[in-house]
Each structure stands twice: as C-alpha cells, then as structure tokens.
Backbone as CSV, one residue per row, in Angstrom:
resi,resn,N_x,N_y,N_z,CA_x,CA_y,CA_z,C_x,C_y,C_z
1,MET,4.070,10.308,-7.344,3.922,11.728,-7.692,3.366,12.451,-6.488
2,ALA,4.044,13.458,-6.042,3.630,14.238,-4.902,2.423,15.115,-5.245
3,LEU,1.538,15.255,-4.282,0.381,16.105,-4.447,0.723,17.579,-4.319
4,THR,0.063,18.427,-5.049,0.272,19.846,-4.906,-0.505,20.319,-3.670
5,LYS,-0.203,21.519,-3.212,-0.885,22.084,-2.062,-2.398,22.177,-2.324
6,ALA,-2.755,22.564,-3.526,-4.164,22.682,-3.873,-4.870,21.301,-3.852
7,GLN,-4.170,20.285,-4.326,-4.737,18.940,-4.328,-4.933,18.450,-2.884
8,ILE,-3.946,18.713,-2.035,-4.047,18.297,-0.631,-5.202,19.002,0.020
9,GLU,-5.366,20.309,-0.219,-6.455,21.062,0.378,-7.808,20.514,-0.108
10,GLN,-7.928,20.197,-1.395,-9.175,19.655,-1.947,-9.476,18.308,-1.341
11,LYS,-8.487,17.414,-1.232,-8.689,16.109,-0.645,-9.025,16.165,0.852
12,THR,-8.414,17.124,1.536,-8.710,17.348,2.956,-10.148,17.785,3.122
13,LYS,-10.583,18.726,2.244,-11.968,19.193,2.272,-12.952,18.050,2.057
14,GLU,-12.613,17.178,1.058,-13.455,16.046,0.766,-13.524,15.055,1.994
15,LEU,-12.382,14.881,2.659,-12.345,13.994,3.826,-13.195,14.597,4.953
16,ARG,-13.052,15.927,5.184,-13.841,16.565,6.236,-15.335,16.385,5.970
17,GLU,-15.726,16.512,4.713,-17.150,16.386,4.355,-17.611,14.938,4.619
18,PHE,-16.742,13.977,4.258,-17.071,12.571,4.463,-17.223,12.286,5.976
19,ILE,-16.274,12.811,6.749,-16.332,12.650,8.208,-17.644,13.211,8.752
20,ALA,-17.987,14.419,8.295,-19.234,15.061,8.801,-20.453,14.204,8.505
21,GLU,-20.465,13.549,7.325,-21.586,12.723,6.958,-21.633,11.389,7.716
22,HIS,-20.496,10.933,8.174,-20.456,9.579,8.777,-20.105,9.526,10.257
23,LYS,-19.759,10.632,10.866,-19.285,10.529,12.255,-20.360,10.135,13.247
24,ASP,-21.609,10.360,12.919,-22.694,10.008,13.855,-23.301,8.632,13.580
25,VAL,-22.801,7.901,12.604,-23.294,6.542,12.388,-22.480,5.592,13.268
26,GLN,-22.998,4.426,13.494,-22.332,3.452,14.348,-21.058,2.939,13.639
27,GLY,-19.961,2.877,14.370,-18.714,2.378,13.825,-18.089,3.189,12.652
28,PRO,-17.939,4.497,12.803,-17.507,5.320,11.678,-16.011,5.229,11.377
29,LEU,-15.202,4.755,12.293,-13.744,4.852,12.155,-13.211,4.158,10.884
30,MET,-13.567,2.903,10.718,-13.024,2.149,9.541,-13.399,2.792,8.211
31,PRO,-14.674,3.109,7.985,-15.019,3.719,6.696,-14.311,5.058,6.465
32,ILE,-14.158,5.825,7.539,-13.455,7.115,7.445,-11.980,6.906,7.136
33,MET,-11.370,5.955,7.783,-9.955,5.646,7.497,-9.773,5.160,6.084
34,GLN,-10.732,4.309,5.603,-10.646,3.771,4.258,-10.798,4.901,3.228
35,LYS,-11.674,5.845,3.526,-11.859,6.990,2.631,-10.589,7.844,2.596
36,ALA,-9.967,8.073,3.765,-8.700,8.849,3.817,-7.608,8.147,3.042
37,GLN,-7.504,6.846,3.219,-6.483,6.049,2.497,-6.742,6.143,0.987
38,ASP,-7.999,6.082,0.595,-8.356,6.162,-0.841,-7.983,7.537,-1.388
39,LEU,-8.220,8.570,-0.621,-7.952,9.938,-1.080,-6.462,10.233,-1.154
40,PHE,-5.708,9.894,-0.127,-4.312,10.263,-0.014,-3.319,9.160,-0.388
41,GLY,-3.794,7.930,-0.401,-2.922,6.802,-0.708,-2.256,6.205,0.502
42,TYR,-2.319,6.894,1.619,-1.750,6.443,2.898,-2.324,7.338,4.003
43,LEU,-2.039,6.913,5.255,-2.560,7.655,6.409,-1.375,8.344,7.138
44,SER,-1.136,9.584,6.748,-0.090,10.375,7.409,-0.503,10.684,8.861
45,PHE,0.477,11.096,9.654,0.152,11.474,11.042,-0.855,12.615,11.072
46,GLU,-0.698,13.523,10.121,-1.655,14.692,10.068,-3.064,14.204,9.764
47,THR,-3.221,13.231,8.856,-4.518,12.711,8.496,-5.088,11.920,9.676
48,GLN,-4.275,11.127,10.378,-4.733,10.399,11.544,-5.219,11.388,12.617
49,THR,-4.491,12.491,12.807,-4.870,13.473,13.777,-6.183,14.139,13.422
50,LEU,-6.367,14.477,12.151,-7.630,15.053,11.675,-8.790,14.123,11.966
51,ILE,-8.613,12.855,11.670,-9.660,11.856,11.928,-9.962,11.783,13.437
52,ALA,-8.924,11.666,14.239,-9.098,11.542,15.698,-9.809,12.777,16.259
53,ASP,-9.350,13.947,15.906,-9.955,15.171,16.405,-11.394,15.292,15.987
54,SER,-11.699,14.920,14.740,-13.038,15.016,14.238,-14.016,14.057,14.937
55,LEU,-13.488,12.906,15.364,-14.329,11.924,16.025,-14.262,12.003,17.563
56,GLY,-13.390,12.881,18.071,-13.260,13.003,19.501,-12.643,11.771,20.167
57,ILE,-11.687,11.165,19.487,-10.973,10.002,20.021,-9.511,10.226,20.022
58,PRO,-8.739,9.453,20.789,-7.273,9.666,20.769,-6.652,9.236,19.447
59,VAL,-5.602,9.922,19.064,-4.854,9.552,17.869,-4.359,8.105,17.968
60,SER,-4.044,7.699,19.199,-3.535,6.315,19.384,-4.554,5.284,18.949
61,GLU,-5.853,5.596,19.043,-6.858,4.631,18.588,-6.824,4.533,17.058
62,VAL,-6.698,5.628,16.376,-6.608,5.640,14.906,-5.333,4.898,14.484
63,TYR,-4.240,5.215,15.150,-2.959,4.566,14.858,-3.036,3.071,15.076
64,GLY,-3.663,2.666,16.195,-3.810,1.256,16.496,-4.542,0.485,15.415
65,VAL,-5.612,1.077,14.909,-6.388,0.448,13.814,-5.526,0.421,12.523
66,ALA,-4.816,1.550,12.263,-4.033,1.635,11.050,-2.910,0.622,10.995
67,THR,-2.361,0.346,12.170,-1.237,-0.615,12.223,-1.697,-2.064,12.361
68,PHE,-2.911,-2.246,12.759,-3.457,-3.623,12.905,-3.889,-4.212,11.560
69,TYR,-4.505,-3.419,10.738,-5.049,-3.890,9.458,-4.031,-3.644,8.329
70,ALA,-3.760,-4.667,7.549,-2.788,-4.594,6.461,-3.259,-3.661,5.337
71,GLN,-4.542,-3.392,5.256,-5.031,-2.516,4.175,-4.584,-1.075,4.298
72,PHE,-4.113,-0.695,5.508,-3.689,0.702,5.712,-2.164,0.826,5.634
73,SER,-1.757,1.941,5.108,-0.346,2.219,4.974,-0.044,3.563,5.685
74,LEU,1.068,3.634,6.400,1.452,4.862,7.060,2.474,5.638,6.226
75,GLN,2.887,5.066,5.107,3.855,5.675,4.194,3.268,5.777,2.804
76,PRO,3.673,6.782,2.039,3.177,6.881,0.649,3.641,5.692,-0.171
77,LYS,2.822,5.259,-1.088,3.128,4.149,-2.009,3.631,4.720,-3.326
78,GLY,4.389,3.948,-4.065,4.852,4.356,-5.392,3.755,4.292,-6.423
79,ASP,4.042,4.809,-7.606,3.097,4.750,-8.699,2.761,3.337,-9.012
80,TYR,3.789,2.449,-8.947,3.616,1.027,-9.176,3.881,0.268,-7.900
81,VAL,2.909,-0.490,-7.410,3.076,-1.289,-6.217,3.344,-2.733,-6.669
82,ILE,4.489,-3.227,-6.252,4.934,-4.572,-6.597,4.663,-5.489,-5.394
83,SER,3.782,-6.437,-5.552,3.473,-7.422,-4.505,4.126,-8.734,-4.884
84,VAL,5.037,-9.164,-4.045,5.645,-10.486,-4.251,5.080,-11.464,-3.226
85,CYS,4.441,-12.519,-3.732,3.829,-13.482,-2.838,4.895,-14.354,-2.179
86,THR,4.812,-14.444,-0.875,5.725,-15.331,-0.111,4.928,-16.317,0.686
87,GLY,3.653,-16.572,0.251,2.848,-17.606,0.875,3.506,-18.960,0.606
88,THR,2.962,-19.982,1.240,3.613,-21.307,1.207,3.926,-21.801,-0.187
89,ALA,2.944,-21.816,-1.087,3.172,-22.346,-2.450,4.248,-21.578,-3.176
90,CYS,4.211,-20.265,-3.063,5.180,-19.398,-3.718,6.569,-19.549,-3.072
91,TYR,6.554,-19.577,-1.761,7.821,-19.670,-1.041,8.594,-20.970,-1.387
92,VAL,7.912,-22.091,-1.408,8.585,-23.341,-1.719,9.019,-23.418,-3.194
93,ASN,8.475,-22.552,-4.023,8.872,-22.526,-5.437,9.799,-21.372,-5.779
94,GLY,10.393,-20.753,-4.767,11.450,-19.784,-4.985,11.091,-18.310,-4.879
95,ALA,10.025,-18.007,-4.181,9.598,-16.599,-4.058,10.635,-15.708,-3.355
96,GLN,11.363,-16.257,-2.429,12.336,-15.445,-1.737,13.394,-14.902,-2.703
97,ALA,13.791,-15.736,-3.654,14.790,-15.310,-4.644,14.179,-14.213,-5.541
98,ILE,12.878,-14.345,-5.854,12.197,-13.305,-6.674,12.177,-11.992,-5.914
99,LEU,11.774,-12.035,-4.649,11.726,-10.843,-3.803,13.104,-10.224,-3.740
100,GLU,14.122,-10.978,-3.492,15.486,-10.469,-3.390,15.959,-9.829,-4.704
101,GLU,15.525,-10.394,-5.843,15.918,-9.815,-7.158,15.168,-8.471,-7.396
102,VAL,13.921,-8.413,-7.011,13.206,-7.140,-7.122,13.868,-6.065,-6.279
103,GLU,14.205,-6.426,-5.038,14.897,-5.496,-4.159,16.210,-5.034,-4.716
104,LYS,16.980,-5.979,-5.285,18.248,-5.659,-5.895,18.096,-4.729,-7.097
105,GLN,17.133,-5.013,-7.952,16.932,-4.218,-9.161,16.487,-2.800,-8.842
106,LEU,15.708,-2.640,-7.775,15.182,-1.303,-7.396,15.999,-0.596,-6.335
107,GLY,16.882,-1.330,-5.638,17.718,-0.705,-4.632,16.947,-0.351,-3.384
108,ILE,15.836,-1.010,-3.132,15.055,-0.808,-1.896,14.622,-2.171,-1.346
109,SER,14.161,-2.164,-0.135,13.679,-3.398,0.508,12.150,-3.421,0.534
110,ALA,11.593,-4.586,0.800,10.148,-4.731,0.933,9.668,-3.735,1.993
111,GLY,8.577,-3.077,1.701,8.016,-2.086,2.614,8.520,-0.666,2.310
112,GLU,9.364,-0.531,1.341,9.929,0.802,0.986,9.468,1.255,-0.382
113,THR,9.695,2.532,-0.675,9.366,3.142,-1.957,10.646,3.774,-2.517
114,THR,10.818,3.651,-3.793,12.009,4.269,-4.440,11.989,5.745,-4.246
115,PRO,13.158,6.381,-4.201,13.219,7.824,-3.939,12.435,8.648,-4.955
116,ASP,12.309,8.153,-6.201,11.552,8.908,-7.210,10.064,8.705,-7.104
117,GLY,9.624,7.854,-6.143,8.205,7.597,-5.935,7.553,6.713,-6.954
118,LYS,8.369,6.045,-7.790,7.817,5.247,-8.855,7.407,3.856,-8.420
119,PHE,8.217,3.186,-7.550,7.936,1.804,-7.167,7.884,1.631,-5.656
120,SER,6.983,0.757,-5.234,6.949,0.264,-3.840,6.971,-1.238,-3.905
121,ILE,7.603,-1.853,-2.969,7.640,-3.307,-2.889,6.897,-3.713,-1.594
122,GLN,6.016,-4.732,-1.754,5.405,-5.305,-0.535,5.495,-6.816,-0.636
123,ASP,5.855,-7.391,0.515,5.923,-8.834,0.702,4.508,-9.248,1.112
124,THR,3.860,-10.030,0.283,2.473,-10.416,0.530,2.361,-11.901,0.832
125,ARG,1.500,-12.255,1.767,1.391,-13.652,2.173,0.690,-14.532,1.173
126,CYS,-0.310,-14.058,0.468,-0.981,-14.874,-0.526,-1.711,-13.967,-1.509
127,LEU,-1.528,-14.226,-2.792,-2.200,-13.472,-3.829,-3.303,-14.300,-4.500
128,GLY,-3.498,-15.543,-4.045,-4.530,-16.384,-4.577,-4.224,-16.981,-5.937
129,CYS,-2.956,-17.026,-6.295,-2.549,-17.582,-7.610,-1.581,-18.741,-7.410
130,CYS,-1.878,-19.619,-6.488,-0.930,-20.662,-6.097,-0.510,-21.553,-7.219
131,GLY,-1.366,-21.755,-8.220,-1.028,-22.571,-9.382,0.008,-21.966,-10.276
132,LEU,0.300,-20.670,-10.091,1.280,-19.950,-10.879,2.545,-19.659,-10.090
133,ALA,2.699,-20.296,-8.931,3.805,-19.949,-8.019,5.176,-20.157,-8.669
134,PRO,6.099,-19.234,-8.330,5.985,-17.993,-7.556,5.373,-16.853,-8.407
135,VAL,4.676,-15.998,-7.695,3.915,-14.930,-8.371,4.278,-13.562,-7.847
136,MET,4.228,-12.564,-8.727,4.256,-11.182,-8.326,3.227,-10.431,-9.108
137,VAL,2.653,-9.402,-8.487,1.672,-8.557,-9.153,2.181,-7.128,-9.115
138,ILE,2.124,-6.469,-10.261,2.521,-5.043,-10.331,1.295,-4.274,-10.794
139,SER,0.743,-3.516,-9.858,-0.430,-2.667,-10.136,-1.514,-3.410,-10.911
140,GLY,-1.808,-4.638,-10.499,-2.877,-5.406,-11.124,-2.426,-6.389,-12.190
141,ASP,-1.210,-6.263,-12.709,-0.706,-7.210,-13.712,-0.039,-8.384,-12.998
142,VAL,-0.475,-9.598,-13.337,-0.014,-10.810,-12.653,1.113,-11.456,-13.504
143,TYR,2.207,-11.785,-12.805,3.316,-12.505,-13.406,3.574,-13.757,-12.629
144,GLY,3.494,-14.891,-13.263,3.636,-16.189,-12.562,4.723,-17.044,-13.140
145,ARG,4.986,-18.139,-12.388,6.057,-19.106,-12.723,7.350,-18.381,-12.987
146,LEU,7.666,-17.495,-12.099,8.863,-16.630,-12.244,10.156,-17.331,-11.841
147,VAL,11.233,-16.847,-12.441,12.586,-17.133,-11.990,13.243,-15.782,-11.840
148,PRO,14.270,-15.654,-11.056,14.906,-14.349,-10.818,15.312,-13.621,-12.102
149,ALA,15.701,-14.388,-13.153,16.111,-13.754,-14.406,14.967,-13.028,-15.121
150,ASP,13.718,-13.330,-14.764,12.559,-12.648,-15.386,12.361,-11.259,-14.857
151,VAL,12.800,-10.985,-13.651,12.450,-9.742,-12.930,12.896,-8.479,-13.675
152,LYS,14.136,-8.417,-14.122,14.654,-7.200,-14.746,13.780,-6.783,-15.959
153,GLY,13.481,-7.760,-16.826,12.687,-7.475,-18.011,11.287,-6.996,-17.660
154,ILE,10.686,-7.621,-16.646,9.344,-7.210,-16.244,9.377,-5.770,-15.715
155,LEU,10.358,-5.458,-14.868,10.429,-4.079,-14.348,10.660,-3.047,-15.406
156,GLU,11.361,-3.409,-16.435,11.664,-2.449,-17.553,10.387,-1.955,-18.174
157,LYS,9.347,-2.771,-18.221,8.053,-2.371,-18.779,7.424,-1.190,-18.071
158,TYR,7.818,-0.993,-16.803,7.185,0.031,-15.954,8.074,1.264,-15.756
159,LYS,9.282,1.201,-16.242,10.198,2.327,-15.997,9.994,3.470,-16.952
C-alpha cells in the first residue's frame, strides 16, 4: 500500500527528529538507517540522501552500508513478505522447487514485489527451522515440510 503525501511528510519529520537526537552520538548511522527502514519499509534514494546530508557524509557511505547488510532494502516490500529458505537442509529437501512454484504463482522472481504491492519474495539462506525443511515464512507464519503442490493453497490464504 503506497503512502499518502501526508504520511510521507509525517514519517520524514519523525526521521529528522530521530536524526537530530542521535547524530552526535558515536556510530549514529546504523540506528538512523534502521529507524528509516522501520518508518518507510525501505531506504529510497531520497531517504539515503536525507540521512547523508543530515550526518555530513557522502550518500555513497549510506548506500554502501545499505547494500552490505541484508536487513536493509532499497525497494519497497509487499504487504506480505514471503521468505523461502534455500539453506542447506531446505535446499537438499526441495526448496528450489518451492521457490520456483512461488515465483510461478505470483509471476515475479525472488527479490521482486508484485505490481499490486501485495507480495514480495525473498530467497533466504536460513530461517532456523531445519527440522521442517523445506520451509517458507509468510509475514511470520511458518510453513514446513512443503511440496510444490502446497504453495497455491497457502498463497490463497493471503490473497
């Protein structure tokens, strides 16, 4: 769901206040970026520029941190984030087929968001549920011991 102009302005104001409170403490960049991600759901170029300008650092430094750490996203996420584990236990138990079925059902690839903004897919290295391999998590709901035929029914619950 896209934010309204008023919501963007309110969140930007909140971010500016957070930056003002934290810019003089040691190592402010990560907490500020985390706050921005929490507020907006991702770090747009405009948000990265605001952070950089406020801290007096190059945008490239903010971008470098954003692209190094997996917790940050440069693109908006869908209402439902689907994480398909492709770690070793899941992979050897058929995770690639699960990921491919999710992509087929939604018409997008891992790392993308559906045009309606409802779903995002992310290929995740480990979800810590190895005993349930292969596993996918949709916005906190865990689905394990999956086969490709399970995917369509699971996704229907969220449509």
